[in-house]
C-alpha positions in Angstrom: -80.3 53.2 110.6 -78.2 55.7 108.5 -78.4 54.7 104.9 -75.0 52.7 104.4 -73.4 53.6 101.2 -72.1 50.5 99.4 -68.9 51.0 97.6 -70.0 50.7 93.8 -68.0 48.3 91.3 -69.3 49.7 88.4 -70.2 53.0 86.8 -73.7 54.4 87.0 -76.3 53.2 84.6 -74.6 49.9 84.0 -77.3 47.0 83.8 -77.2 43.5 85.3 -76.9 40.9 83.0 -78.4 37.9 85.2 -79.2 36.8 88.5 -75.7 35.0 88.6 -74.2 38.3 87.9 -76.1 40.3 91.0 -75.0 37.6 93.0 -71.5 38.0 92.3 -71.9 41.6 92.9 -73.5 41.4 96.0 -70.9 39.1 97.5 -68.3 41.3 96.4 -69.3 44.5 97.4 -70.7 43.4 100.8 -68.1 41.2 101.9 -64.4 42.7 101.3 -61.7 40.7 102.0 -58.5 41.9 103.6 -56.8 41.8 107.1 -59.4 42.4 109.8 -57.9 45.5 111.7 -60.5 48.2 111.4 -63.7 49.0 114.0 -65.9 52.0 113.6 -69.3 52.9 115.6 -72.8 54.4 114.6 -74.3 56.2 117.8 -77.8 57.5 117.7 -79.3 59.8 120.3 -83.2 60.8 120.6 -83.8 64.9 120.4 -86.0 67.0 121.7 -86.3 70.9 122.0 -86.4 70.6 125.6 -87.1 68.4 128.1 -87.8 64.5 126.8 -91.3 65.1 126.3 -91.2 68.1 124.4 -91.4 68.7 120.6 -88.9 66.8 118.0 -86.7 69.2 116.5 -87.8 70.3 112.6 -85.3 69.5 110.1 -84.9 73.4 109.6 -83.8 73.8 113.0 -81.5 71.1 113.0 -80.0 72.1 109.6 -79.4 75.7 111.2 -77.9 74.5 114.4 -75.2 71.8 112.6 -74.5 74.5 109.7 -71.7 72.9 107.6 -71.9 69.8 109.6 -75.5 68.9 108.1 -76.3 66.4 106.0 -77.7 66.7 102.4 -81.1 65.1 103.8 -81.8 68.0 105.7 -80.0 70.8 103.9 -79.3 69.6 100.2 -76.6 72.7 99.8 -74.7 71.5 102.9 -71.0 70.4 102.3 -71.9 67.9 104.9 -68.3 68.2 106.3 -67.2 65.6 108.9 -66.5 66.6 112.6 -63.2 66.9 113.6 -63.0 63.5 115.0 -64.0 62.3 111.4 -67.3 61.3 112.4 -70.3 62.3 110.1 -73.8 63.8 111.4 -77.0 62.0 110.1 -80.7 62.8 111.2 -83.0 60.0 111.1 -87.0 60.0 110.3 -88.1 60.9 114.1 -85.4 63.9 114.7 -82.9 61.3 116.1 -79.3 62.3 115.3 -76.5 60.0 114.4 -72.8 60.0 114.3 -70.9 57.4 112.2 -67.3 57.3 113.1 -64.6 57.2 110.8 -63.0 53.6 110.7 -59.9 53.4 113.2 -57.4 50.7 113.8 -57.5 51.0 117.7 -60.9 50.9 119.7 -59.3 53.2 122.3 -58.8 55.9 119.6 -62.2 55.0 118.0 -64.0 55.9 121.6 -61.5 58.9 121.8 -62.7 60.6 118.8 -66.2 59.5 119.0 -65.9 61.2 122.5 -64.8 64.6 120.9 -67.4 64.5 118.3 -70.0 64.1 120.7 -69.2 66.8 122.7 -69.0 69.3 119.5 -72.4 67.9 118.4 -74.0 68.4 121.7 -72.3 72.0 121.6 -73.8 72.7 118.3 -77.4 71.4 119.1 -77.7 73.1 122.8 -77.7 76.7 121.8 -81.0 76.3 119.6 -82.4 74.1 122.7 -82.0 71.1 121.0 -81.3 68.6 123.7 -79.7 65.0 123.2 -81.0 61.8 125.1 -79.1 58.7 125.1 -81.9 56.4 125.8 -82.7 53.3 123.2 -86.4 54.1 123.2 -88.7 57.2 123.6 -91.1 56.3 126.5 -93.0 59.4 126.4 -94.0 60.4 122.9 -95.8 58.8 120.2 -94.0 58.3 116.9 -93.8 61.0 114.6 -91.8 61.1 110.9 -90.2 64.7 110.8 -88.1 64.0 107.7 -90.2 64.0 104.4 -88.2 62.0 102.1 -89.6 59.8 99.7 -87.5 56.8 101.1 -89.2 57.2 104.5 -92.8 57.6 103.1 -92.0 54.2 101.1 -90.8 52.7 104.4 -93.6 54.0 106.4 -96.1 53.0 104.0 -94.7 49.5 103.8 -94.1 49.0 107.6 -97.6 50.4 108.4 -99.4 47.4 106.6 -97.5 45.0 109.4 -98.6 46.9 112.6 -97.1 49.9 114.7 -93.6 48.5 114.9 -92.3 50.0 111.6 -92.9 53.8 112.9 -91.8 53.2 116.2 -88.4 51.7 114.7 -88.2 54.9 112.4 -89.2 57.4 114.8 -88.9 56.2 118.6 -85.8 54.2 119.1 -81.9 54.6 119.0 -79.1 52.0 118.8 -75.6 51.8 119.2 -73.8 50.1 116.2 -70.3 48.5 116.1 -68.7 47.9 112.5 -65.8 45.6 111.8 -63.9 44.2 109.0 -65.3 41.1 107.3 -62.0 39.1 107.3 -58.7 37.9 105.1 -60.6 34.7 103.4 -63.6 33.1 102.8 -63.0 30.9 106.0 -62.4 33.8 108.3 -65.2 35.5 107.1 -67.6 32.7 107.9 -66.0 32.4 111.5 -66.4 36.1 112.0 -70.1 36.4 110.7 -71.3 33.1 112.6 -69.8 34.2 115.8 -71.4 37.7 115.5 -74.9 35.9 115.0 -73.9 33.7 118.0 -73.1 36.1 120.3 -75.7 38.4 119.4 -78.8 37.2 121.8 -76.4 37.2 125.0 -75.1 40.6 124.0 -78.6 42.0 123.4 -79.6 40.7 127.1 -76.3 42.3 128.2 -77.1 45.5 126.8 -80.8 45.8 127.0 -82.1 49.2 128.5 -85.3 49.9 126.7 -87.9 48.9 129.3 -90.5 51.4 128.1 -91.5 52.8 124.7 -94.4 54.9 123.9 -96.9 53.4 121.2 -95.7 50.1 121.7 -98.6 47.4 122.6 -98.4 46.7 126.2 -96.1 43.8 127.5 -92.7 43.7 129.6 -89.5 43.5 127.6 -86.1 44.0 128.4 -85.1 45.9 125.1 -88.7 47.4 123.5 -85.9 48.4 120.9 -85.1 45.3 119.6 -88.7 43.9 120.1 -89.6 46.6 117.8 -86.8 45.1 114.9 -87.8 41.7 115.4 -91.6 42.7 114.6 -90.8 44.9 111.9 -90.6 42.8 108.8 -89.1 39.1 108.9 -88.1 39.0 105.3 -85.9 42.3 105.8 -84.9 41.9 109.1 -84.4 38.3 110.0 -81.7 37.0 107.5 -81.3 33.1 108.4 -77.3 34.1 108.6 -76.4 32.4 112.0 -75.0 29.4 110.5 -73.8 30.0 107.0 -71.0 28.3 105.6 -70.6 30.8 102.6 -71.8 34.1 103.9 -71.1 35.9 100.9 -73.0 33.6 98.7 -75.6 33.1 100.7 -76.3 36.7 101.8 -76.2 37.4 98.0 -78.9 35.0 97.5 -81.0 36.3 100.2 -80.7 40.0 99.5 -82.2 39.3 96.0 -85.4 37.5 97.4 -86.1 40.1 100.0 -89.1 42.2 98.6 -88.2 45.9 97.4 -88.8 48.7 99.7 -88.7 51.2 97.1 -87.7 52.0 93.7 -86.2 55.4 93.4 -88.0 57.7 91.2 -87.3 61.6 90.8 -85.5 63.4 93.5 -88.6 65.2 94.8 -90.4 65.0 98.2 -93.6 64.9 96.3 -92.6 61.7 94.3 -93.7 58.1 94.9 -91.4 55.5 95.4 -93.5 52.9 96.2 -92.6 49.5 95.1 -95.0 46.5 94.0 -96.2 44.8 97.1 -94.3 41.5 97.7 -92.0 41.7 94.5 -88.5 41.1 95.2 -85.3 42.4 93.3 -85.0 39.0 91.7 -88.6 39.7 90.2 -87.4 43.0 88.9 -84.5 41.4 87.6 -86.2 38.8 85.5 -88.5 40.9 83.7 -91.6 40.1 86.1 -91.9 44.1 87.0 -91.8 45.5 83.4 -95.1 46.7 83.3 -95.0 48.2 87.0 -91.5 49.8 86.7 -91.0 50.3 82.9 -87.3 49.4 83.2 -84.7 46.8 84.6 -82.8 47.4 87.3 -79.1 48.8 87.2 -76.1 48.4 89.5 -77.4 51.8 91.3 -80.6 50.0 91.8 -79.1 47.0 93.7 -76.7 49.2 95.6 -79.9 51.2 97.1 -81.7 47.9 97.4 -78.6 46.6 99.7 -79.5 49.7 101.8 -82.7 48.8 102.5 -82.1 45.6 104.4 -81.7 45.7 108.0 -80.7 42.4 109.1 -79.4 42.2 112.8 -75.7 42.0 111.3 -75.4 43.6 107.9 -72.7 43.2 105.4 -71.7 46.6 103.7 -68.2 45.6 103.0 -67.8 45.5 106.4 -70.0 43.8 109.1 -72.5 46.0 110.9 -73.2 45.1 114.3 -76.9 46.4 114.6 -78.7 44.6 117.4 -77.4 46.4 120.3 -79.7 49.1 122.2 -78.2 53.1 122.5 -76.2 53.0 126.1 -76.9 55.6 128.7 -74.1 58.5 129.0 -70.9 57.0 127.5 -71.6 53.6 127.9 -71.6 52.6 124.1 -67.8 52.5 124.5 -68.5 49.2 126.6 -70.0 47.3 123.4 -67.4 48.9 121.2 -64.8 47.1 123.5 -66.8 43.8 123.7 -67.2 43.3 119.9 -63.4 44.3 119.3 -62.0 42.0 121.9 -64.1 39.2 120.8 -63.2 39.1 117.4 -59.4 40.0 118.3 -58.1 36.5 116.7 -59.4 33.4 115.2 -59.1 31.5 118.5 -61.2 33.8 120.5 -63.6 33.9 117.8 -63.9 30.3 118.0 -64.4 30.3 122.1 -66.8 33.2 121.9 -69.1 30.9 119.8 -68.7 27.8 122.0 -69.4 30.2 124.9 -72.8 31.3 123.1 -73.7 28.0 121.7 -76.4 27.2 124.0 -78.1 30.6 123.5 -77.6 31.0 119.6 -81.0 32.1 118.2 -82.6 33.2 121.2 -83.3 36.7 120.0 -86.9 36.8 121.1 -85.9 35.4 124.9 -83.0 37.9 124.8 -85.0 41.0 124.0 -88.3 40.0 126.1 -86.5 38.9 129.5 -82.9 39.8 129.1 -80.6 38.9 132.1 -83.5 37.3 134.1 -82.9 34.1 132.0 -79.9 32.2 133.7 -78.7 30.7 130.7 -78.8 34.1 128.5 -77.1 35.8 131.7 -74.5 33.2 132.0 -73.5 33.5 128.4 -73.5 37.4 128.8 -71.4 37.3 131.9 -68.9 34.7 130.3 -68.6 36.5 126.9 -67.7 39.8 128.8 -65.4 38.2 131.2 -63.3 36.9 127.7 -63.6 40.1 125.8 -61.8 41.6 129.2 -59.3 38.9 129.7 -58.7 39.5 125.8 -58.8 43.2 125.8 -55.3 44.9 125.6 -56.2 48.5 127.0 -56.3 49.0 130.6 -59.6 50.9 130.4 -61.1 48.3 127.8 -60.3 45.7 130.6 -61.9 47.4 133.5 -65.2 48.4 131.6 -65.6 45.0 130.5 -65.0 43.4 133.8 -67.5 45.9 135.3 -70.1 45.2 132.8 -69.5 41.3 133.4 -69.9 42.0 137.4 -73.3 44.1 136.5 -74.7 41.1 134.4 -73.9 38.8 137.0 -75.9 40.7 139.9 -78.8 41.1 137.0 -78.2 44.8 136.7 -79.0 46.5 133.3 -76.6 49.5 132.1 -79.0 51.8 133.5 -78.5 50.2 137.2 -81.8 48.4 137.5 -82.0 45.0 138.8 -84.0 42.9 136.8 -86.4 40.3 138.5 -85.5 36.6 138.6 -87.4 34.0 136.8 -89.0 34.6 133.8 -91.5 37.6 132.9 -95.0 37.6 131.7 
């Protein structure tokens, strides 16, 4: 859930002249065209000062432990240096720690670098009694926000009006995200974008491993983390983007019509970043919020608004796959290899879309029953087998074939066997 910095194409303070100009800007900065050669990943861990039921580490403790690698969100004067493997550390509202990798052309190199940085991150934290837990949902602690930043206060206020899932998402969940290039031209971008949405439900089920989430309403779910996201804020999370012919243009139109999460004010923990309820960026742009905000938006306001959108696939120059649970142990390498392999070339992208055609848009069922659904399970097995057959690295092929066998036997990444049939 780290804030993704969209590359700005204009100087700070530049006004936006019209909705058409804003849409063109969003389409340009969110979908960078070029040969799709790079892959990156973001990994999150829950943390505790001791065993999983222990208190969350406070920002000051994390800043001390991380030293020169601490993000400025918890240590404003920190140089926020990258770890030796190129990853940068961020801290989430509930004290989760995250590594955001540098992009690499080779997924095996990416995994090697992330392994190196994961070990170093653990070595930095453990002398201060801070332990990292590779789980996708906190099963024992109630949600508690430890970062007192105005962005997160605004999020808590907005999401709190919609139920418990905002606080649960912010504080009690962790994901494994994979980022890939958008594509060479509009046609390839559309194919890759639509494929990532098409394969999503099957991959959610394949990697679902969060059946328990403290503070969530009762009910069995294969991925409580995904449940929290799906129940969070439909306007902000569920972009209608699974069948877009022109993703850049349609994403831009959607982004401007998403309600404002916050409007940045003074850089102070005490300042109020609240936005007028229900008002969209388009409303602000056309002057409907002149009385409430007192100024029209600038390019940097639009850049920031884009970081408050949380669709299942987010466009940030590249494409962020945001729908996968954090995996136990080092299991995060499997979704990295799966996503990379399924997007290897246009033919594989097209084949993956066909394999997943029967389960397109079945997000709720995949999060609720996971591999217990025969159709979703079949798609997951076929996709992982296709990825294994396409991958070039022996380690990737072995991991993906093992994951396909696991899914065929209805076993989660934690080794648990899911029941047959539908869950209650």
